[in-house]
C-alpha positions as CSV (number, residue, x, y, z in Angstrom):
1,X,78.6,116.3,-84.8
2,X,81.3,113.8,-85.6
3,X,84.3,112.6,-83.6
4,X,87.6,111.5,-85.2
5,X,90.5,109.9,-83.4
6,X,94.0,109.0,-84.4
7,X,95.5,106.8,-81.7
8,X,99.0,105.5,-81.1
9,X,100.3,103.6,-78.1
10,X,101.4,106.7,-76.3
11,X,98.9,109.3,-77.4
12,X,95.5,109.7,-79.0
13,X,94.5,112.9,-81.0
14,X,90.8,113.7,-81.1
15,X,88.8,116.3,-83.0
16,X,85.1,117.2,-82.7
17,X,83.6,118.7,-85.8
18,X,80.2,120.1,-86.7
19,X,78.7,122.5,-89.2
20,X,77.9,125.0,-86.4
21,X,81.3,125.5,-84.7
22,X,85.1,125.3,-85.3
23,X,86.7,121.9,-84.8
24,X,87.7,121.2,-81.1
25,X,90.9,119.3,-80.6
26,X,92.2,117.5,-77.5
27,X,94.4,114.6,-76.6
28,X,94.3,111.6,-74.3
29,X,96.7,108.7,-73.6
30,X,97.2,106.1,-76.2
31,X,94.4,103.5,-76.5
32,X,96.1,100.5,-78.0
33,X,93.8,97.4,-77.3
34,X,96.8,95.1,-77.2
35,X,98.0,96.8,-74.0
36,X,94.7,98.0,-72.4
37,X,91.5,96.3,-71.4
38,X,88.1,97.5,-72.4
39,X,87.6,99.0,-68.9
40,X,90.9,100.8,-69.1
41,X,90.1,102.3,-72.4
42,X,86.8,103.6,-71.0
43,X,88.5,105.0,-67.9
44,X,91.1,106.9,-69.9
45,X,88.4,108.5,-72.1
46,X,86.2,109.5,-69.1
47,X,89.1,110.8,-67.0
48,X,91.1,112.6,-69.7
49,X,88.5,113.8,-72.2
50,X,85.7,115.5,-70.3
51,X,85.0,117.8,-73.2
52,X,84.2,114.7,-75.3
53,X,82.0,113.1,-72.7
54,X,80.2,116.4,-72.1
55,X,79.3,116.5,-75.9
56,X,78.2,112.8,-76.1
57,X,74.5,113.6,-76.7
58,X,75.5,115.6,-79.8
59,X,78.0,113.1,-81.2
60,X,76.3,111.1,-84.0
61,X,79.3,109.5,-85.7
62,X,82.7,108.3,-84.4
63,X,85.7,107.3,-86.6
64,X,88.5,105.8,-84.6
65,X,91.8,104.8,-86.2
66,X,94.2,103.2,-83.8
67,X,97.4,101.2,-83.3
68,X,96.6,97.6,-82.4
69,X,93.3,97.8,-84.3
70,X,94.2,95.6,-87.3
71,X,92.4,92.5,-86.1
72,X,88.6,92.1,-85.8
73,X,88.7,91.2,-82.1
74,X,90.8,94.2,-81.1
75,X,88.6,96.5,-83.2
76,X,85.6,95.1,-81.4
77,X,87.2,95.8,-78.0
78,X,87.6,99.5,-78.9
79,X,84.2,99.6,-80.4
80,X,82.6,98.1,-77.3
81,X,84.4,100.6,-75.1
82,X,83.2,103.6,-77.2
83,X,79.7,102.2,-77.2
84,X,79.6,102.2,-73.5
85,X,80.2,106.0,-73.5
86,X,78.3,106.8,-76.7
87,X,75.5,104.3,-77.0
88,X,73.6,106.1,-79.7
89,X,76.5,107.0,-82.0
90,X,77.5,105.2,-85.2
91,X,81.0,103.8,-84.5
92,X,83.7,102.8,-87.0
93,X,87.0,101.4,-85.8
94,X,90.0,100.8,-88.1
95,X,93.8,100.6,-87.9
96,X,96.0,103.6,-87.6
97,X,97.6,102.6,-91.0
98,X,94.3,103.1,-92.8
99,X,93.9,106.5,-91.1
100,X,97.4,107.4,-92.1
101,X,96.6,106.3,-95.7
102,X,93.5,108.5,-95.8
103,X,95.5,111.4,-94.4
104,X,98.4,111.1,-96.8
105,X,97.3,109.3,-100.0
106,X,93.7,110.4,-100.1
107,X,92.3,108.3,-102.9
108,X,95.6,107.7,-104.6
109,X,97.8,104.5,-104.5
110,X,100.9,104.7,-102.3
111,X,102.9,103.2,-99.5
112,X,102.1,104.3,-96.0
113,X,104.6,104.2,-93.1
114,X,104.1,104.9,-89.4
115,X,107.2,105.9,-87.4
116,X,106.0,106.8,-84.0
117,X,106.1,104.9,-80.7
118,X,106.0,101.8,-82.9
119,X,106.4,101.4,-86.7
120,X,104.4,99.8,-89.4
121,X,103.9,99.9,-93.2
122,X,101.2,99.0,-95.7
123,X,100.3,99.4,-99.4
124,X,97.2,101.5,-100.0
125,X,95.4,100.7,-103.3
126,X,93.3,103.9,-103.2
127,X,90.5,102.4,-101.2
128,X,92.0,100.1,-98.6
129,X,95.3,98.9,-97.2
130,X,96.6,95.4,-97.9
131,X,97.4,93.1,-95.0
132,X,101.2,92.6,-94.8
133,X,103.7,90.6,-92.8
134,X,104.8,93.6,-90.7
135,X,103.6,95.2,-87.5
136,X,105.3,92.6,-85.2
137,X,105.4,94.9,-82.2
138,X,108.2,96.3,-80.1
139,X,109.7,92.9,-79.2
140,X,110.0,91.4,-82.6
141,X,109.8,94.4,-84.9
142,X,109.1,98.2,-84.7
143,X,112.3,99.0,-86.7
144,X,113.1,102.7,-86.7
145,X,110.4,103.5,-84.2
146,X,110.7,105.5,-80.9
147,X,110.7,102.2,-79.1
148,X,113.5,100.9,-81.3
149,X,115.7,104.0,-80.7
150,X,114.8,104.1,-77.0
151,X,115.8,100.4,-76.5
152,X,119.1,101.0,-78.3
153,X,119.9,104.1,-76.2
154,X,119.0,102.4,-72.9
155,X,121.0,99.3,-73.8
156,X,124.0,101.2,-74.9
157,X,123.9,103.3,-71.7
158,X,123.5,100.3,-69.4
159,X,126.4,98.5,-71.1
160,X,128.5,101.6,-71.1
161,X,128.8,101.5,-74.9
162,X,128.1,105.3,-75.4
163,X,130.9,107.9,-76.1
164,X,131.8,109.5,-72.8
165,X,130.2,112.9,-73.5
166,X,126.9,111.3,-74.7
167,X,127.0,108.9,-71.7
168,X,127.4,111.8,-69.3
169,X,124.6,113.7,-70.9
170,X,122.2,110.8,-70.9
171,X,123.0,110.1,-67.2
172,X,122.3,113.7,-66.2
173,X,119.1,113.7,-68.2
174,X,117.5,110.5,-67.0
175,X,119.6,109.2,-64.0
176,X,118.6,105.6,-64.7
177,X,119.4,102.6,-62.6
178,X,119.3,99.0,-63.6
179,X,116.4,98.5,-61.3
180,X,114.5,101.3,-62.9
181,X,114.9,99.7,-66.3
182,X,114.1,96.2,-65.2
183,X,110.9,97.3,-63.4
184,X,109.6,99.4,-66.2
185,X,110.4,97.0,-69.0
186,X,109.6,93.6,-67.4
187,X,107.3,94.3,-64.5
188,X,105.0,97.1,-65.6
189,X,102.6,97.6,-68.4
190,X,103.5,100.0,-71.2
191,X,107.1,99.0,-71.7
192,X,106.9,100.1,-75.4
193,X,105.9,103.7,-74.4
194,X,108.5,103.7,-71.6
195,X,111.3,102.8,-74.0
196,X,110.0,105.2,-76.6
197,X,110.2,108.1,-74.1
198,X,114.0,108.0,-74.4
199,X,114.0,108.6,-78.1
200,X,113.6,112.4,-77.6
201,X,117.2,112.3,-76.4
202,X,118.2,111.8,-80.0
203,X,117.2,115.3,-80.8
204,X,119.8,116.6,-78.4
205,X,122.7,114.5,-79.8
206,X,121.8,114.2,-83.5
207,X,124.8,116.5,-84.3
208,X,127.2,113.9,-82.7
209,X,128.7,111.0,-84.7
210,X,127.0,108.6,-82.3
211,X,123.6,110.2,-82.8
212,X,123.9,110.4,-86.6
213,X,125.0,106.8,-86.8
214,X,122.2,105.6,-84.6
215,X,119.5,107.5,-86.5
216,X,120.8,106.3,-89.8
217,X,120.9,102.7,-88.5
218,X,117.3,102.7,-87.3
219,X,116.0,104.4,-90.4
220,X,117.9,102.2,-92.7
221,X,116.7,99.1,-90.9
222,X,113.1,100.3,-91.4
223,X,113.7,100.9,-95.1
224,X,115.5,97.6,-95.7
225,X,113.1,95.5,-93.7
226,X,109.8,97.2,-94.5
227,X,109.9,99.5,-97.5
228,X,112.0,97.2,-99.7
229,X,109.9,94.2,-98.8
230,X,107.5,95.6,-101.5
231,X,109.3,94.7,-104.7
232,X,107.7,97.6,-106.6
233,X,108.3,100.2,-103.9
234,X,110.2,102.4,-106.4
235,X,107.0,102.8,-108.5
236,X,105.0,104.4,-105.7
237,X,105.3,107.5,-103.4
238,X,106.1,106.5,-99.8
239,X,104.4,108.6,-97.1
240,X,105.5,108.8,-93.5
241,X,103.4,109.6,-90.4
242,X,104.6,110.0,-86.7
243,X,106.9,111.9,-84.4
244,X,110.0,110.0,-85.3
245,X,109.5,110.5,-89.1
246,X,108.7,114.2,-88.4
247,X,111.6,115.1,-86.1
248,X,114.2,113.2,-88.1
249,X,112.7,114.1,-91.5
250,X,115.9,115.4,-93.0
251,X,117.7,112.2,-92.1
252,X,114.8,110.1,-93.4
253,X,114.6,111.9,-96.7
254,X,118.4,111.6,-97.2
255,X,118.4,107.9,-96.6
256,X,115.3,107.4,-98.8
257,X,117.0,109.2,-101.6
258,X,120.1,107.0,-101.3
259,X,117.8,103.9,-101.5
260,X,115.6,105.0,-104.4
261,X,112.5,105.6,-102.2
262,X,110.3,108.5,-103.4
263,X,109.0,110.4,-100.3
264,X,105.7,112.2,-100.3
265,X,104.1,113.6,-97.1
266,X,105.9,113.5,-93.8
267,X,103.6,114.6,-91.1
268,X,103.7,114.3,-87.3
269,X,99.9,114.2,-86.6
270,X,97.5,113.1,-89.3
271,X,94.4,114.2,-87.5
272,X,93.8,117.4,-89.5
273,X,94.2,115.7,-92.9
274,X,92.2,112.7,-91.6
275,X,89.3,114.9,-90.6
276,X,89.3,116.7,-94.0
277,X,89.2,113.3,-95.7
278,X,86.3,112.0,-93.6
279,X,84.3,115.2,-94.1
280,X,84.9,115.2,-97.9
281,X,84.0,111.5,-98.1
282,X,80.8,111.9,-96.1
283,X,79.8,114.9,-98.2
284,X,80.4,112.9,-101.4
285,X,78.4,109.9,-100.1
286,X,75.5,112.1,-98.9
């Protein structure tokens, strides 16, 4: 039995697979090692995924792809946490970008973009991703991500820079106060996920001039800052993974077309395609 995970900062998708039964899917909170300690990762898994813990004697291989797992020390933190729960299993930990590349590109070259709670990009050479200058996180980067849009919405609301109808709708939906925002952004952990939670409001106002303009601004900033940083971007297919890319796919495709970006797959959750890739690769290597 193998266990595959695709983890962002807000959510982790898991799937258990074996030859004897249908794949079992479930979710837990995000397991980003930049925001959680090893003990906190263990606790989330044990508290939120009893189905996985109950199967631990049968799990032989674990393939974990997660946000925040680009550096060796962070990968080791996640690996150590998983080893505490599954001491006999083979464990592989890699970045969510590599998982997204497997799910979208397969064995073909291409550009892989993540637009979820955070944002990131990398070039995939058919075997591995290249280390780039992006992925600076929600304070310095994350252009076009849920956090970017959430930060813009909250800031516009707090400053009173929204159109009256949008302001009223936002107020009735969230009933935010300045203290709420300050406490959650500066005094509590998970500020990126907190800010990203407001991005869903865009789906309610995407038909308004304000909503359309904000969506285009965020997407265009991602394209200009990230995609176009690859001088040969127009020679490759650009794939997108994540909830922001999925829910605003029409706007994303339109802007990409305007900027000469060839769009391939746009998927919300890569877990199914990722599992298929892992199973095929394991079978080929057997």
